[in-house]
N, C-alpha and C positions, 0 to 999 in steps of 0.2 A: 421448830426450837422456840423455847420460850423467852421472855420480857427479859431484857439486859438488869433490869433491877433483881430478878432472881438467879445472877451469874456471879462467878467469881470474877472480881474485878481487878486483881492483881497484873502487872503487865498491860495494862489496857490503857488506852489515850483519855483525859479527861481535860474538860475545861471548863472554867468556873463561868458562867454566866449571868449569874446575880448573887448579891450578898448584901448584907447589912453594913458592912465594911468596903466602901467604895474602892479601896488601894487592892482589893482582892479580885476584883472582873477581871479577865484577860486571860488570869493566871492557866498555863496547859502545861499539861507534860505526862507523865507516866507514873500511873499507881505504884508505888511500893509497897504499903501496907495499911492495912485497914483496922481499927479499930472501933470500939460502940460507938466512939464519941467523935472520931478524926479519920482521916486519910492525910496519906503520908505521899507526898506527889515532889519527882525529881524532875526538875525544871531545866532550862539551859543554863538559871543562875543559880542551881543548887538545891537543895530539898527544901521543902515547905510542906510545915505542915498548918490543915485546915481543918477548923471545927464545923462538922456536917449539920448542925444545928444552925449554921450563919449563914449558907449557900443556897445557889441552886446550881447543878452543873450537868455539863451533857458528857455522855458515856456511849459510844457505840452509836450516836445519832439521836439517842433520846435525851429526853430533859428530865432530870429528877430534882425533886424538893428535898434537900437534906435533911430536913426536918421530920419526913415521911419513913427515912431507912436508918434512924439513929437505935440500932441494937448491934448483935454481934454478927457480922459476917455468917457464920454458919447457921445464925435463926433467922436472915434476911434470906438466905438462899431458899428456902424452905418453906415461906411466910404467904401467905395469897394477899395481894394488894388490888384496891379498888382504881379503875380508870377514870380518871377526870373526865 
């Protein structure tokens, strides 16, 4: 199976582990929608839209830097990424 970064993220659990905005750290929920620059997440407090370029997040046990995935979901799925 491939890396989580190359799979669809809709309906998957996400948790923000780092951000330039400290109020976003700790937000967790289910991914409702993904665009080129944002993720919409359903949390216990309602829907939150997060800018990818300002967050680091965990999805499927893998930590991802949002700046490295700032393209459309259909482009992200077929792209090859370097491991750090």
